[in-house]
C-alpha positions in Angstrom: 4.4 -5.4 32.7 5.2 -3.8 29.3 7.6 -6.0 27.4 8.1 -4.1 24.2 7.2 -0.8 22.6 7.8 -0.2 18.9 7.1 3.0 17.0 7.2 4.0 13.4 9.4 7.1 12.9 7.7 8.7 10.0 4.5 10.7 10.2 1.2 9.6 8.8 0.8 9.8 5.1 -2.3 9.8 3.0 -0.5 8.8 -0.2 -0.4 10.5 -3.6 -3.0 8.6 -5.5 -6.0 9.9 -3.4 -4.8 13.5 -4.1 -4.8 12.9 -7.8 -8.4 11.5 -7.6 -9.5 14.6 -5.6 -7.8 17.0 -8.0 -9.6 15.3 -11.0 -12.9 15.8 -9.1 -12.1 19.5 -8.5 -11.4 20.1 -12.1 -14.5 18.3 -13.3 -16.9 19.9 -10.8 -15.6 23.4 -11.3 -16.1 23.3 -15.1 -19.5 21.6 -14.8 -20.8 24.0 -12.1 -20.0 27.1 -14.2 -21.7 25.7 -17.3 -24.8 24.5 -15.3 -25.4 27.9 -13.6 -25.1 29.8 -16.9 -27.5 27.3 -18.6 -29.9 27.4 -15.7 -30.1 31.2 -16.0 -30.8 31.0 -19.7 -33.4 28.1 -19.6 -35.0 28.7 -16.1 -34.7 25.0 -15.4 -35.1 24.1 -11.7 -33.4 20.7 -12.3 -30.4 22.4 -13.9 -30.1 25.0 -11.1 -30.2 22.1 -8.6 -27.4 20.4 -10.5 -25.4 23.6 -10.5 -25.7 23.8 -6.7 -24.7 20.1 -6.6 -21.5 20.6 -8.7 -20.6 23.8 -6.7 -20.9 21.9 -3.4 -18.9 19.0 -4.8 -16.1 21.5 -5.9 -15.9 23.0 -2.4 -16.1 19.6 -0.8 -13.1 18.3 -2.9 -11.1 21.3 -1.8 -11.9 20.4 1.8 -10.7 16.9 1.2 -7.4 18.3 -0.2 -7.1 20.4 2.9 -7.6 17.4 5.1 -5.0 15.4 3.2 -2.5 18.2 3.6 -3.1 18.7 7.3 -2.9 14.9 7.9 0.6 14.8 6.6 2.0 17.0 9.4 4.4 15.1 11.6 3.6 14.2 15.2 4.2 16.8 17.9 4.0 17.1 21.7 0.2 17.8 21.5 -0.5 15.2 18.9 1.9 12.3 19.7 0.2 10.0 17.2 0.2 12.4 14.3 -2.6 14.2 12.6 -4.0 11.4 10.4 -7.6 11.9 11.7 -7.6 15.3 10.0 -8.8 13.4 6.9 -11.7 12.0 8.8 -12.7 15.3 10.3 -12.7 17.2 7.0 -14.6 14.3 5.4 -17.3 14.7 8.0 -17.4 18.4 7.3 -17.9 17.5 3.6 -20.8 15.2 4.6 -22.4 18.1 6.5 -21.9 20.4 3.5 -23.5 17.9 1.1 -26.5 17.5 3.4 -27.1 21.2 4.1 -25.8 23.2 1.1 -26.6 20.5 -1.3 -29.5 18.3 -0.3 -31.6 20.7 1.7 -31.1 23.6 -0.7 -32.2 21.5 -3.7 -35.2 20.1 -1.8 -36.2 23.6 -0.9 -35.8 24.8 -4.5 -37.9 21.9 -5.7 -40.7 22.7 -3.3 -40.6 26.4 -4.3 -40.8 25.5 -8.0 -43.7 23.2 -7.4 -45.6 26.1 -5.7 -44.5 28.6 -8.3 -44.2 26.6 -11.6 -42.5 28.2 -14.7 -41.8 26.7 -18.1 -38.4 25.8 -19.5 -36.9 28.0 -22.2 -34.4 26.7 -24.8 -34.6 23.0 -23.7 -32.0 22.1 -26.3 -29.5 24.1 -24.3 -30.4 22.1 -21.2 -29.8 18.7 -22.9 -26.5 19.8 -24.3 -25.3 21.0 -20.9 -26.5 17.8 -19.2 -24.7 15.7 -21.8 -21.4 17.7 -21.4 -21.8 17.5 -17.6 -22.2 13.7 -17.8 -19.0 13.5 -19.8 -17.0 15.4 -17.2 -18.6 13.6 -14.3 -18.2 10.3 -16.0 -14.5 10.8 -16.5 -14.0 11.8 -12.9 -16.0 8.8 -11.8 -13.9 6.4 -13.9 -10.7 7.8 -12.3 -12.1 7.5 -8.8 -13.4 3.9 -9.3 -10.1 2.8 -10.8 -8.2 4.3 -7.9 -10.6 2.7 -5.4 -10.4 -0.6 -7.2 -6.7 -0.7 -6.8 -7.1 0.2 -3.1 -9.7 -2.6 -2.8 -7.5 -5.2 -4.6 -4.6 -4.4 -2.4 -6.3 -4.3 1.0 -9.9 -5.5 0.6 -9.6 -8.4 -1.8 -12.8 -10.4 -2.3 -15.2 -7.7 -1.1 -17.9 -6.1 -3.2 -17.6 -2.4 -4.0 -20.2 -1.5 -1.4 -18.7 -3.7 1.3 -15.2 -2.3 0.5 -16.5 1.2 0.9 -17.9 0.3 4.3 -14.6 -1.3 5.3 -12.2 1.2 3.8 -10.1 3.5 6.1 -9.3 6.2 3.6 -12.3 8.5 3.3 -10.6 10.6 0.6 -10.7 7.7 -1.8 -14.3 6.5 -1.5 -15.9 9.9 -0.9 -15.1 10.9 -4.4 -16.6 7.7 -5.7 -19.8 8.4 -3.8 -20.0 12.0 -4.9 -19.5 11.2 -8.6 -22.0 8.4 -8.5 -24.6 10.7 -6.9 -23.7 13.3 -9.5 -24.4 10.9 -12.4 -27.6 9.8 -10.9 -28.6 13.5 -10.4 -27.8 14.2 -14.0 -30.0 11.3 -15.1 -32.8 12.6 -12.8 -32.4 16.1 -14.3 -32.5 14.8 -17.8 -35.7 12.9 -17.2 -37.3 15.8 -15.4 -36.6 18.3 -18.2 -37.6 15.8 -20.9 -40.9 15.0 -19.3 -41.5 18.7 -18.7 -41.0 19.5 -22.4 -43.0 16.5 -23.7 -46.0 17.0 -21.4 -45.6 20.8 -21.0 -45.7 20.3 -17.3 -43.0 22.2 -15.2 -43.8 20.0 -12.1 -41.6 17.3 -13.6 -38.6 19.7 -13.6 -39.3 20.6 -10.0 -39.6 17.0 -9.1 -36.2 16.4 -10.6 -34.8 19.0 -8.2 -36.3 17.1 -5.3 -34.8 13.8 -6.5 -31.3 15.5 -6.7 -31.8 16.8 -3.2 -32.8 13.4 -1.9 -29.7 11.8 -3.6 -27.4 14.3 -1.8 -29.0 13.7 1.6 -28.6 10.0 1.2 -25.0 10.3 0.1 -24.3 12.7 3.0 -25.8 10.2 5.5 -23.6 7.3 4.1 -20.4 9.4 4.2 -21.2 10.9 7.6 -21.8 7.5 9.0 -18.4 6.2 7.8 -16.6 9.3 9.0 -18.2 9.0 12.4 -17.1 5.4 12.9 -13.5 6.3 11.9 -13.4 9.4 14.2 -14.7 7.3 17.1 -12.0 4.7 16.4 -12.2 1.7 14.2 -10.1 -1.5 14.4 -7.7 -2.5 11.7 -8.8 -4.7 8.8 -9.3 -8.4 9.5 -6.3 -9.4 7.4 -4.1 -7.1 9.5 -5.4 -8.5 12.7 -4.6 -12.0 11.5 -1.1 -10.9 10.5 -0.4 -9.5 13.9 -1.8 -12.6 15.6 0.1 -15.1 13.5 3.4 -13.1 13.8 3.1 -13.3 17.6 2.2 -17.0 17.6 5.2 -17.9 15.4 7.6 -16.4 17.8 9.4 -18.9 20.0 8.2 -18.8 23.6 4.7 -17.4 22.9 1.9 -19.7 24.0 -1.2 -17.6 23.1 -2.4 -14.1 22.2 -4.8 -13.4 25.0 -5.8 -9.9 23.8 -5.3 -7.9 20.6 -6.6 -4.4 20.2 -6.1 -2.0 17.3 -7.3 1.4 16.3 -6.9 3.5 13.2 -5.6 7.0 13.9 -5.4 7.9 10.2 -5.9 6.2 6.8 -2.5 4.6 7.0 -1.7 4.7 10.7 -2.7 1.9 13.2 -2.2 1.6 16.9 -1.7 -2.0 18.2 -1.6 -3.5 21.7 -1.1 -7.1 22.5 -1.3 -9.1 25.7 0.5 -12.4 25.4 0.9 -15.6 27.4 4.4 -17.0 27.4 5.7 -20.5 28.0 7.4 -21.1 31.3 11.0 -20.0 31.3 10.7 -18.0 28.0 12.7 -14.8 27.6 9.7 -12.5 27.4 11.5 -9.3 26.7 13.6 -10.8 23.9 10.5 -12.5 22.3 8.4 -9.3 22.5 11.1 -7.2 21.0 11.4 -9.5 18.0 7.6 -9.6 17.6 7.6 -5.8 17.5 10.3 -5.7 14.8 8.5 -8.4 12.7 5.1 -6.7 12.9 6.4 -3.3 12.0 8.4 -4.7 9.1 5.5 -6.7 7.7 3.0 -3.9 8.0 4.3 -0.3 7.6 1.0 1.1 8.7 1.7 0.2 12.3 2.4 3.5 13.9 2.7 2.3 17.5 2.9 -1.2 19.0 2.8 -2.2 22.7 3.3 -5.8 23.8 2.8 -6.7 27.5 2.1 -9.7 29.7 0.6 -7.6 32.5 -1.3 -9.7 35.1 -0.4 -12.9 33.3 1.8 -15.4 35.1 3.8 -18.2 33.5 
């Protein structure tokens, strides 16, 4: 027997701050990609070419994240009664596949080819200047992304380390930029070391090896991001703090004896479905109590999109 059914009226929203973070990443990656490709053509550096591909992929990926955020904001309709919040997760998964294929695999193939067909680096000073400028752009984007994610973590995932917070976060558009920018900075370091060693030892194999390292970084990042997106698309529960809020709200209501079952699922970064099976005290007004619980839960957590409370198959 269903006792109460509460629903949030507004559609899913991804928020404005993640959009600002992604826009910062687009601007940084677009500028860096153009400079890297020009410099790679001038110097013949495999590592610089790999970094150019990396930045180009990151630019396209950021645009896909913006597309996902825009589509996720569409209101619910007859075909999608719970809204379109999972668009963010789908397009983040596409980003992971792009990073793996167009980024990681292409750079690994380029590194192998350069190992088999070595060529020296011309104008190494140009390479170092470009890598330094790229590090400045990527570093700025990374700082913006980390600060945004830190605010998200402080508000929702307090006490968790950065890595554990990324694993627990429900908004892929926030932490995917952090992962991409971190991989970009590591890639720049690898490219710098590869070019430096190639110049010092007059050995182009170091430059080719740097391309392999950049490819491996992108494959690793793609695996992490893809794993997180997969879990969210399949359906992850709400955060532990939210579960405890729902449970305690129900238990504080007069007439409720126990929460026998509590199920939740994210259908978007800021949209949660909640179902409760409650055990009531004998003689309690179940419908009135359940309706009050629904109002209290929705007022305390605006992310609750749909809440169903029932006492089906429970006597008392």
